N, C-alpha and C positions, 0 to 999 in steps of 0.2 A: 384309742377310741376317744375322740375329743368331746363330743356332745352326747350325753347319755340321758337327756330329758325326753319326756313325752311331748310330742308336737301334734297339734290338731290343725288340719287344713280343710278348706272347703273349695270345691270346684263346681262352678255353675256351667252346666252344659246347655247348648242350644236346644230348643224344643220346637216342634212343628206347630203346636197350638200355644195360645197365650197361657202362660203358667202363673201369672201373677206379676205384680209390680215389685221390683226389688232394687236396692241401691247398695253398691259396694263402697265402703268408706272406712273411716277410722273413728274410734272413740276419742274423747278429749285427751287421753293419755297416749294416743298414737297406736293403740292396739287395733289391728284390722278387724272389721266387722262387716256383716251383711245384715240388712234390715229388709223386711217384707211388709208391705202395706196391703191389708185385705179389708176393703171397705165393708162395713156392716151389711150393706145391701147385697154383697156377693159372698157372704160368709156362711150361708146355709150349709149344714153338713159338717162344718169344722167344729172341733172341740173348743169351748170357751169363745163362742162367736161374738162376745161383747168387746173383745180386744181387737184393735185394728192394726197396731204396729208391733212387730216382733223383731227383736235384735239378738244377734248371736255373734260372739267374739271368737276369733281363731288366731293362730300364729300367722296365717296368710290366707287370703281369699283370692282364688283364681277366677277370672271372668271367662266368658264364652270364647274369647279370642286366643286363649292360652293354648300353646301346642303341647303335644305329648312329650316332646323333648324338654320343654321348659318345666313341665310337671316332674319328669324324671330327675332333672338336675336339682330341683328344689326339694323334692320329697324323698326320693329313693336313692340317689347316688351315694350319699354318705353312708346310708344303711348297708348298701351292697358292698361298698369298699370295706366297711368294718367287718362284715361277715367273711369276706375273702381273707381279711387279716386275722380271723379266728375268733371274733366276738359274736355274741348272739345278736340277732336283729329281727324285728317284727314290723311289718307294715299291715295294718288292719284297715281294709277298705269296706265302707258301709254305704249302701245305696240301693236304689231300685234295680231289679234285674234288667239288664240291657242298657244301663245308664252310662256305661263306659268307665267303670271303676278300674 
């Protein structure tokens, strides 16, 4: 079992309706991040609607063009191989129902 650390990934799925303005990039230290811009004029109903820019860091951020195979290779393949080799492994997927977890 080579890598036993917790990793956090983000996948942005395509939506039918405009879901907000986001940008995938990296922090100054190279850590992948996604940032959302919610203009104050459109933030009614959001908690803390005084803030416009939200940034979240991850081990990797996958955009809307990423395939299921790419996600599996990056996120799950090592875990599955380690489980087959007799180690414990967990993949915890969190998101809205029907979002393609």
